[in-house]
N, C-alpha and C positions, 0 to 999 in steps of 0.2 A: 436640571426638572426636564428636559427634553429626553434626555438620556431614560430617565426612570419613565416617562408618558411611553417613549418606544417600548419600553418594559412591558408595561402593562396593557399596550393596544395589542403588542404580539400575541399576549397571554390569550386574550380575549378571542384571539384569531385565530389560537394553535386549538381547533377543535375537534379536525382529522384527525383520523387513525383508518391510517391504509392495512391492510390484511385481514384476515379471518378473526370476525371475534369468536369467541372459546364457547362453547357450549357442551357442558359434562353431557357425555354420551349415555342414553336412554337404556336401562336394563332388560332384560330378555323378558319378551312377550312368555312367562309362562305361569301356570298355575302349582308345579310339583316339581320336586327334585329327582324322584324317581320315575321309572318307565313306566312302572304299574302304581295305583294308589299305594299309599302309605296306611298300613293296620293303625288305629286308633292307640294301639298299644301291644307291648311285645308279651310273650306268654309267661308263666309262672312257673319257677325251679325249685321244684320243692327241697331245699337246702337247710343245713342249719344254721345260717347266719341270714340277716336281713337282705343279702344281695342278691335271693332269687325271687325275690316280689317284680312282680309286672310293672315295667315303666310307659307312661301316658305321654304320648307326642302333644303339646298344645299349640295346635297352629296360630299363628301369631302370637304366640308368648313373646317377652322381651328378654334378653339374655342377660341376668345380674352384672352389676358390673366386678364384683369381687364374684366371679363362679365357684370358684376352689373352696367356698366357705360352704357350699351346699354339698362336700364331701364329711363334714361334721367331725375335722381334724385338727385339736387344738395344736399340736406338733407341724402338722402341715402348713397352718395358719400361720406360726411361727416362721417357717422355715423361709416359706413366702415374703414376709415384710423383711427380713433378713435379704431375700435375695433381691429386692425393689431398690434396697438401701446401699447394698453392696458390690451388685455385679459388676464388671467393667465394660460389658458390652452393651449396658442400659445406659451407661455412665459418658461411653463413646457416642451413642445417640444423642441424649440430651446436649453436648456439647457441639456434636453436629447441627443442631435444628438454633442454637444461639449463635454458631459462625454464621449461618445461611441470613438468620435475623437481624444481623451486625450489617453485611454483604447489601442485605436490603436497603438498610437506614442508611449506609453509607452511598450507596448509586442512587437515592433520590436525592441527597442534595447537589449531585455529580451532575445528573442528567435533567433535572427539573428543575434545579432554581440557579440565580445568575452566580456567576463566582464575583468575588470583592476581595481584593489582595491590597495591602497598605505596603509601600517601600520606604525605604530612607535610604538615601544612601551620601556618603561624605568621601570627597576626593582632591587631594591635594599634588599637582604637577607643576613640573619646568620646561620651557618649549627651548630651543638653541635658540641665537642670537639670529641665526640664518633666515630660520624661519620666520620671526617678528620683525626682521629688517631692524634692528635695534644696535645698536653699538655697543651696549650697556655689558662688560665680561661677564659678569653674573648670569642673563638669561633673563627671561622672563618666569616666576613664582606666580602660577593663582591657585584657588583656594576653590569648590566647588560643591555646595549642598544640594540637595533636590529629596526634595518630601513628596509624597501624590500617592492618589488613590484610584487603582484602575477597577472597571467592571465589565467584565464582557458576559454575553447570552448569545447561545445559540438558540433559533427560535425552534420550535417543535411543532412547523407547520403541518407535517404528514404523519406525526404520531412515532416515529420511531425510537425515539427516548421512552418514550410511556410503552410501547410495547416491549421495550429491554428492561422495563422496569415490572411489568407482565411478568416477564420469564422470570424475575428473582422473585416474585410472591409466588409464585407456582412451586419456586425450587423452596421456599419455605412449608412451603405444603408438605412438598415430596419428604422434605427432613421429618416433620410434624408427625406423617402416617408412618415413615420407615421407625420412629421412637415406639408408635403405638404397636406395632408389627413386633419390634423388638421385646417390648413388655408382654405380650401376647404369648410369642414364641418363649421367654422365660418364663413364666408364669404356667404353661402348659408342659415345659420339659420339666420343672418341678416337681407338679405334679403325677406326671407317669413314671419319673425316677420311682419319687416314691411308693407308688404301687406296683413298680419291679422289684426294690428290694422287698414290701412285704409279700408278696409272691415267693421271691427267693429264698426267705425265711421260714415260710409255709411250708416250702418244697425241701429244705435241710431239716426242719424237724419232721414231717412226715418220713422222711430217708430215716432219719435217725431211729423212729419210733418202728421203721416194718425191720429195719437192721438189728432193735434189741429183742424184738419178737424172733427173729431167725436165729439170733445166739441160743435164744432158749430154747426153739427146737432145736438146734444141734446138741444143748447141754443132752435134752432127750432123746436123740438119737444116739447119741455115746453110749445112754446109761443100757440103751435097749443093745446096742450092740456088747455091751458087758453080760449082758442076759443072754447073748445069743438070739435075740429077735431081731435084727436087724443084721444087714450085712456092712462091710468096709465100705462098696459101692454106694450105699444111704448117705454112711457119714462124709464121703468125698463129694456126692453130689449137694450136700446141704452146708458145706465147707466154701465149695464154689457158690454157692448162692449166696453167702454171707460174703464170700470176697467182693462178687459183683455188685453189690448194694452199697459197701462200703466206698467201692470204685466213684460211684455216683457222688458223693458226696464234695472231693475238691472241684471238681469242676464249678459245681453250687455254689461253693463258698467263693473261687473266685471271681466268679460272676456279679455276686454280693457285693465283695470287696470293689469293683471294678465300677459298681453303681453307687457305692457311697462317695467312691473318691469323686465320679463327675457329680453328684450332688454338692458335695462342698465346694468345687468350681463352680458352681451354678449359683450358688450365694455368696460366693466372693472372699472363701478362704484356704486356706492349705488344707490339705488333704490329711494332714499332721497336727491340724490346729482344729481341725472342725466339729468334733464333738456331738454327733448329728444322734439325734435319737432312734429308736426302733421301730417300725410299723408293721403293726399286726395288721394282716389281711383283715380280718373279723370286724376290726375296730375302724373301717373305712366303710361311713355310709354309702348306699349307693342311692344319689337323686332318682327319685319316681317320677317327680313331672319335669319334663325336659322342656324347655321352649323351643320353638321353631317358628323360627324367623317366616315372615311371608317371601316366598322366590323376588319378589320386584323390591325388596331391600336389602336383600342381601347385599348388591353391588356399592350399596351407600354404608355396610357396616365392615366390611374387611377390609382391613387397610392397607393389604396385596394390593387389592384394586384402586384404593384411592389413593397409593402411593403413585402407580403406575397413570392412573389420572394426571397427577400434578405431572407428571413428566408429559405426557401426552398435550398438555396445556404449555408447557415450557416451547415443546415444538410448535406449537400453533402460533406462539408469543415471536419466537426465531421467522418464521414468514412473513409478519408484520416488518421486524427489524431489516431483513433483506430487500422488500418491497420498500420502505421508505428511504434505503441508499440509492435508490433509482429517482429520487427528484429531487429539486434543488434543496440547497442549504442555505439557511441565511443565519449571519451572527452579527450582532451587536457590541459594540466597545465603544468604552469611553474613559478618559482619564482624568482627575483634576490637580493639581499640585503648586509646590511651589519651587523653584529655583533660587538661585543667590549663592555670591561669595561671602557671606557676613552671617553665621550661626546667628546670633544678636537677633536681626532681623529678617530672617531668614521668611517668618510669617507675615509681612508686610504686603502690601495691595499690589506692588509694586511687583511681586516677585510670583503675581499668580500666572500658572501657565495650563491648558486645558484643551483637551482634544477628544473627540468623539467620532465613531463613524460607524459603519454596517461594509458585508462583505454577503455576495451572493457567489455560491457555488455551485455549479451545475454538471454533473459527471455525463462528458461528452463520448469519448471512446474507453473503455479499458480492458479492451480485448475482448470481450465476452463476460467478463470475471462476476461484474453482478450479478449478470441475469444468471449464468451459471451457481453463484452462491445463492438464488434465489430457486431455481429449480433442488438444487438438496435440500434446500431448507424445507421443501414441499415433500421430497424423497425421504427426510426423517422425521415428517410428520407422518408418513404413510406409514411408514415402520413404526414409530410409538403406536401408533393406531390398532395394528395386526399385532401388537405383543399385548395391548389391554385387551383385546376381544378373546386372545388365547388365555390371558391369566382369569376373564371370565368364566370361562369353559371348566377350566381349573380347577376355579371356585366350586362352582356349580357338581362337577364331578367328585370335589372332596366330600360336601355336603350327603352327595346320594350314597355316596361310597360308604360312609359313618353310619347314614341310617343305617342299610343295607346290613351292617357290621354289628348292629345294636339287634336290630332280629335276631340274627342267627348265632350270636353269642350266648341271646337266653335259650334257645334252642338247646346251644352247644351243653349248655351248663346244665340245664334241663336234664337231656342225654346222658350226661360224661355223671351227673350225681346219680341219676339210676343206676349207672353202670358201676358206680362206686358200691354203692347197696347193696347191690347184687352180689360183686366180686368179694365184699365182706361176708356176707350171709354164705356165700359159698367157700371161703378160706375157713370157716368157723365150721360148719357142715364136715368140711374134708380132715381136720385138724382131730375133730372125735372120733370120726370113723378109722384113721389111722392111726387113733391111738388103740382103739378097740380090734385094730388087724382086719378091718373091713374095707380096705382099698390098699392102693398100690404108693410107695411114695413118689412116683413119678406126679401122681394127681394132686398130692400135697403140695411139689414142686410148681407145680401149675399153676394152681390155685394163690399161691403166695406172689407168682408173680404179676397173674391179673390182679389180684388188689394193689401192688404195688403202682404196677400202670396206670390202671383206674383213677386211683388219689392222686397222682402226680398231674395228671389230668384234669381232676376237677377243680385241681387249684390254678392250673393254669388258663379254664374257661373264665373261674372269678373271678382271676384279676386283668383276664382280656375284656369284661364287660366294664369294669371301674376304668380302663383305660381310654376302653371305647366312648362312653362317656365324657370324661374328658376331651377326647377330641373331636364328639360333638361339638361342647360350648366353645373349643379353638377354631373350629369350620365355620361358624358362625358369627366369628369375629369378638367373641371376648365380651363384650357389652364395654368399650371402650367411651362410646358415645353418650353414655347414662356418668359420665362425670359431672359431677355439681354445677361445674360452668361450662360445661362442654369442651373443655380444651385440654392439654395434655397435661401432665402433674408438672408440679412447680418444677422447673432449671435452674432456680435461683442459688440452691444448695448443692455443690460438691462436697462427699466423703472421702477422705483420702486415709485410707489403710495401708501400715506400714508391716511388711512382714519380718 
């Protein structure tokens, strides 16, 4: 009873915690992301698809949790579901979170609760005649049994144990936000890879269409050569043009294959077993109402910033641990049990033994090691604070760059669409003039090259607008805080895939 009295009394006293109390750093005091005020919307591009529409920036809008559904592509949504279920990096992040949670649970008992151990031992021994003074030739043989329960507890008078547990909790937060960052990176990579595949498919189809037109033109030039209205140089020039256009296809097909392989790995399958769908660039809907979080909210939304904040919290807790090590440590211990040489009567009142005690440890001289450890902990905190500030700056730069890109993407798409329409009209007129003999073959070749290049440029601008829209959702944090219970997705189930 005295032991338990001392334990409860010590817990009541253990209210002091040395070291700094952690507070999350305040976000930057700014009202916008860009140097100049952001326009309310982008310009409109006069394209055949819906991807030329203006995009509106909704200041203070909320990023949806499943932001990729804004592209309105069922094959894309299905791939992301597969990736969330099977991606190995995501499963590793979930396992790391479970590990951190288990370590915190284990150390809660080790650091804050008394340790209670039960022990039972039995011993049979023989002593020599000379040690006992007996003349009996067989010596002395005896048996000793012991059963006891021991209790020990280190008083956390200055909060060192609680600061250490605080650090373990911060590590759980770090792994939680690492999981969110991994999820966001996975979904963003799947979306951008699918957009890249759609762009490459469109470029391949456009190149093939241009190649077929050039082959038809080559057939016409050969007929003109037979009739004497074209020269051999004209035929050679057209053959060169056909060969150059045909040479553009292998690199595009190679890039498409590599993108498909990368997408297969992202969704957790082998490239040979992926069976991925084909994406049509014109079937990906461009989100026209883009949520734009307030700058004051960004530091609470970006998982990379929150993860770095958790590391800063860990460093702060370590200062408390190092400071507590400079103060006295008080320990309590007690033991209650039975000793006897007869197992049948071991637990009789006559065999009861007990003891209790306390100890005080005050560091006196460690060669300056404890003070140096505290200074090192403070330096580690300052380092983590600097990394945190840099992470915040890079996050704001990321959003600003993406917003600027969206504006310029719309301008680029409008200009490239206009250039493509003009080049197509020029090519059509030049072909008619050449057939009538009103223009040179060199003018026809130039018109073909211009249309080919402007067509590819328009496709690339169209894809860039989609990709940068996905990048904005990623830069704003991806909406992870809109989960139903405001915590990571369930980590209780692991799907193991066999290859």
